[in-house]
N, C-alpha and C positions, 0 to 999 in steps of 0.2 A: 068245197073249200080245202077239205083234207087232201084231195086230189092235186089241187094247185100247189099247196105246200110241199107235198112229196115231189112233185115235178120240179119245183125250185130246188130242193135239197139235192136232187139227183143231178140237176144241171151244175150247182156248185160242186158236187163231189166229182163229176167228170171234168170240170174245168181244173180242179185241183190236181187230178191225177195226170192230165194232159200236159201240165207244165213240169218241165224237166227239173227246175229248181225246187219246186214244191215237193216233188217226189223224193229228191235227194234229201230234203230237210225232214220229210216224215219217215224215211227209211235209214239213211246213212248214219246221222248222229246218234239217234237213240241206240242202234245196235253197237256202234263203236264205244259209246258211254257204258253201256251194259257190260261189254267185255272188259273195259278198263276197270270199272268200279267193282265188278264181280271179283276180280283179282286183288285190287288195291284196297277196298273198303272192308278190313278185316281186323277185329279186336283181339284176335288170337295171337299169342305171342309163342313164336318157335325160334330155336336156335338163338336165344338171348345170350349175349356175350357175358361170360362169367370169369373172373379171375380167382384162383385158389391161394389162400395164404394159410398154409398148414404149418403152424408153429408146434405142433404136437408130434406128428409122424409116427403116432401109435396105431394099433390095430383098429381101434373104434373110430379113429379119424379117417383112416383109409377106407372103411367101410361106409362111413357117410359120404365121403367124397365120391366113391364109386357110384352111389345113387344119383348124384348130380351128373356125372359123366354119362350115366346110362339113359338119362332123361332126354326125351325129344325136345323139351322146352328150353333146355340150357346147351351152350356150346362153350367148352373151356378153352380160353384164348391165351391165357397166361398163367403161369405159376410164379409167384413172388415169394422173396425170402426176407424182406425187411420193410419197415414201415413206410420208407420214403417212396416206394414204388407205387403205393396205394392212390396217392392224389392225382398223379399224371394219368393213370388209367381212367379214373372217372372224369377228370377234367377234359380230356381229349376224346371222350366218348368211345374209347376203345373197349371198355368193359361197362355194361349196365350195372353190374353189382360185384362187389368183392366179398367172398366168403372167408372170413377169418376164424380160424380154430385156435382156441385157447392152448397154451403150451401144456397145461394139466388136464386137458380134456379127457384123454383115455385113463389117466390115473384117478381122476375124479369118479368117472361113471363105474370103472371097475371096483372101486372101494364103496359103492352104493350111494354116490353123492350125485350131483348134477353139474355136467360139464357145460362150459359156456361156448356158445358159437355167435360170432357177430356177423351180421349182414350190413354192409355199407352200400347204399343204393344211390343212383343217380336220380335225384327227385325233381330234375327240370321237367320231365313229362311225367306227371303225377299218375296218369292212367296207366302208362306202361310200367311204372314203378310198383303200382299196386298189383298188377297182374304178376310181375315178377315175385313180389313178396308172397302173394298167394301160392304160387307154385312151390316157393322155397318152404313155406309153412307146411305144404302138403308133403314134401320129401322128408322134412325133419320129423313130423308127426308119424310118418310110416316108419322111419327109423326107429322112433321111440317105442312104437307098438311092437315092432319086431324084437328089439333088444329087450324090452320089459317082459315078453312072453318067453323068450329064450332063457332068461336069467331070473325069472320068478320075481320080478320087481313091480311095485305098484305105481310109483311116481315116474314121471318123465326123465329119462336119463340126460337129454340134451335140453339146455335152456337157450332159447333164440333171443338175441338182442338186436334191435333194429336201430340203424343210424341213417337217415336220409340226409343227403347233401343237397344244398341249394333251396330245398323247401322241406324244412324240418317236420312240419305237420302234414305233408303231402296233400295241401290244399289243392283241389282241382282248379279253383279260381285263378291261382298263381300261373298255372299253366294255360288256361283258356283265354284270359282277358287279353294278355299281350298278343296272343294270335289274332283276336278279334281286331286289334288296331291294324294289322296287316289286312284282314279280310275287307273290313269297311273302307279302308283307304283304296283298295283295288277296285271295289265296286264303283265308288263315286267317280274316281279318276277314269276308269274305262268307259263308263256310260257317257261322261262329259266329252271325251275325245272321240268316242265311236259315233256320236251323233253330230259332230262339228261339220264335216264335209257333206255328209248325207242330208243334213238340214238345208244346206245351201243348193243342192241339187233338187230336192223336193220343193223348195220355195221357189225355184226358177232364178235364183240370183247367183248361181254358180258362173254362169257366162259373163255376168257383169263384174264378178271378181276377177275373171281371167283378163279382162281388158284393162284393168288397173296397172300401174306401173310396177307392181309388185311381182317379183319372180316367183315360181313355184316353191323354191325353197323358202322364201321370205314368207309366203302363205302358210306353209307347214309350220314354220316356227311360230307365227302368229296364232294359229290354231293350237299349238301345244302349250302356250304359256298359260291360258286360263285353267287347262287341266293341272298343270303343275302347281299353280297357286292354290287352287281349290283343294287338291289333294293334300298341300302342305298344311293349310289351315285346318282341314278336316282331321288330318293325322295328329296335329298338335292339340287340338281339342280332345280327341279321345285319349291320347297319352295323359293329359291332365286329369280327366275323369278317372282314368285307370289308377293314377297315383293317389289322388286326393279323394275320390269317391269310393273306390274299392279297396284302397290301402295296399295296392300292389308295390312291392319295393322296387325302387329305381337305383341299383347299386353301381351301375357302370357310368360312362362317359356320355353326358347328353349330346356333345358334338359327335361321337361316334354313332349314336342312335340317328341323328339328323343326317349325317352322310348316307347311312344306309338308307334312310327314307328318301333322299333326293335321288339316289340311284335307282331304287325301286320305282319311284314315280316316273323316272325318265323311261324305264323299260315298259311301264304300264301305259304311258302316253304313246310310246312307239307302237305297241300292240294295238291300242285304240285307234290310231291314226291309220294303221293298215286295214282295220276293219272298216273304217270310215270311207276309206279310198275305194274299197270294193263295193260298198253298199250304195244303192241307188236311192233308197228311201230310208227314213228314220226307223221304220219297222224292221228293215233288213239290218240296220246298224244295231238295234237292240238285241235281235236274234243272234247276231254275230258276237256280240259282247256276252250274251247268256252262254252260247256254246264254248266259249273260251273260259268264262269264269268257273263254271261247275267243274270241269276237269282240273282246272288250276287249283282250286280248293282241295279237291279230294287227293290231289297228287303232292301236295305242299307238306304233308306231315302234320297238318293242323289237328286232326282227329285221330288218324292211325299211323303208327310208326313206318316211316318208309323202309326200314330194314326188314319189315314183315312182308313187303311186296315181292312179287316175283322179280327176277333180275331184268327182264325185258321191260317192265313197268318202271323199275327204278331208273333205268337209263332215260326214260321219258322225263323224269323229274328234273334232270339236269338243265332243261330248257325251260323250266318254270321259274319266273323271277320270285314268286311268292315263297317258294322253298327257302331262298336265300335270305329273304327278308324276315321270315319267321325265326331263322336262326340268330339274326342280328338282334331282333327284338327280345327274344328270350335270353340271349347272352347278356345284353346290357341290363335288362331288368333283373334277372335272377343271378347271374354269374359275376357281374360287375366287369364285363369285358371292355376292353379299350380299342383303339384303332388297330393296334398291331395284331390283336388276337382275331379280329375279324376281317382281315385283308383277304383271306380266301373266299368270303362271301361277297365283297365289294366288287371285285373284278368280273366275276360272272354276271352280275346285275348290270355293270357298265357295258360289257360286251353285248348282252341281250338287248339293251337299250340302243346301242349303236346300230347293231344289225337291223333291229325292227324299225328304226327311223329311216335308215338307208332304203330299205325295202318300201316303207311307206311313201318315201319321196319317188321312188321309181314307179310304184302303182298309180301314184298320184299323176304323174306326167303321162303314164300309158293311158289311163282312163280319161285324160283331158280331150283326146282326139277321137 
């Protein structure tokens, strides 16, 4: 009996290895995803953008600033000289944090007191903000220890004040839950559309569909509408649960949110129809959807900041519609963004949707014959 089982197992293994598509699925995607994830999936924070607001200009302030400039975790991108410059740097994501040194900082610590240092953080990504805050605390603590040892003091000379913007308590739920809206909407929409044409081929009804009066373009439109409707209903339900169930603030325009959702669903449907046009069976459709979803989630900035990824990997994220939709979601939920502020995220999703639908139509006609 064992010999028969081993013979059958060997036969299945040889059949799997003889098939070119099976060999590709076994070898190609895992290696490609390992290379991408190995570089992209990192929680380390390097070269985080920081702006310096030195109101003191004293020797102690310069020593503290030098420690930030010499750290591999931070990169000074701006030096500002008045309060009005702080908000645009944080709002436009030009700086992850602003280091504001009190005008009396050097005077206070030289006289034996405690000088004030304020850190203004971009709290939209709570994970990144916490990492930056921990690095900042480490630098300030090292400065305090060195200064105290040099001047024979017992207490810390620099006192750190924290002010996170958009997420005052740095609650990770406020960052994660809006992202889950995009993830679950993508999963449902992509699976529904990736199986649509493949289901017809596997059931043997594809030829019957082709002899109907419908043109290929009309068939594709008909196949895309269910995915759009289901994705819209699913997304609306998840948004309602996020607001009323988890207490996530919805500060921006609901219309701006739904415009972004519609464009994202358009691009997801286009990708799903491309996969479905290539797949012969539903199993191939599911596999294709999985091969797209996993890299799309990793390269979206959902868990790890895109800025931490290598430059080559960052370029890949520009063809990922989930990247733009997550910015729309978090912008509307946490920042109160409107249509004008999100226009840079709308048009890439519209372009991805248009290109993917055109390619899906071409593949659909190409695979008919």
